C-alpha positions, 0 to 999 in steps of 0.5 A: 830891448835886447837883454845881454847875459853873462855867465854869473849870478846877476844873469841868473837873477835876471833870468829868474825875474823873467821866468818867474814873474808872479811874486806869490810863487812857492818854489819857482826859482830857476836856481833850483836845478843847477844843470838846466841853469848852466845850459841856459846861461851858456846858450845865452852867453854864446848868443845861441838864444837871444832874448828881447824884451817887449812892452804891449798895451795890457787890456784888463777888460779883454774878457768883454771882447767876444771875438777873443773869448770865442777864440779862447773858448775854442782853444781851451777845449784842447787844454787843462785850462779852467775855462771862464775863471776870470782870473789874471792868468786868463787875462794874460792868455787872452792878451797873449792870443791877441798879441800873437794873432798875426801868426795865424790860428793857435793850437795847444801842445802840453802847456804851450800855445803853438803857431806855425806847426810848432815853430813858435811856442808861447807860455803865459805866467811862470815856467821852470827851466827844466820844463822848457828845456825838456819840451824843446829837446822833443820839438826840434822844429821850435824856432821861437819861444815867447813868454808872457809874464804876470804884469806889474802895473804901470801908469800907462797900463803896459805889460811885458813879454819876452821873445827867445829866438832859438838857434839849432844849437839851442835845441841841441843844448836842450837835448844835452840837458835831457840826456843828463836827466836820463843818465841820472835816472839810470844811475839812480835806478841801479841801486833800486834794481829797477830796469828802465828801457834804453832811449834811442841812440842819439848822435854826438851833439856838436859843441856849443860855440 
């Protein structure tokens, strides 16, 4: 199922549902940062990011799978994960690792599980748009982002994940957002007298079309 977005409030609400699936979240709304929301919705509107929705069989007993637990333990050494906590997020990560196993051996970078030298990045649970955009701005090789959400229980015990296919313009848009954050930081520093180092010069970003 491919999701269609328009640059309006309904689209923002749908995106919020996708990226913040845990109902007990405190302040996870994507609407908290208007700039990141505008960048993402614009990229979606112009087809520079294409989102597809997928269902998969969710194994609630996956922690009894010794092979998957061995892979999880190996990857967890690189992470800040709480190992063997037997929480829902652990089950989501294990199910994600099983769904992504055809992509090869995973690695870990910041808060993302990575495949194919960083061309595919995976996140489990909730994620804020600024976090995602700033990560993509620093990882130009990224071609796909996959989000495994908290499952809403269904009769057939399926869960959902969302695949974001990224164009070069999507990475450019993430860079534009990063520059806006940096420029705002510089302006805020003027009043305080703090001097920040300058970022390396970036060529003018092409317009989103």
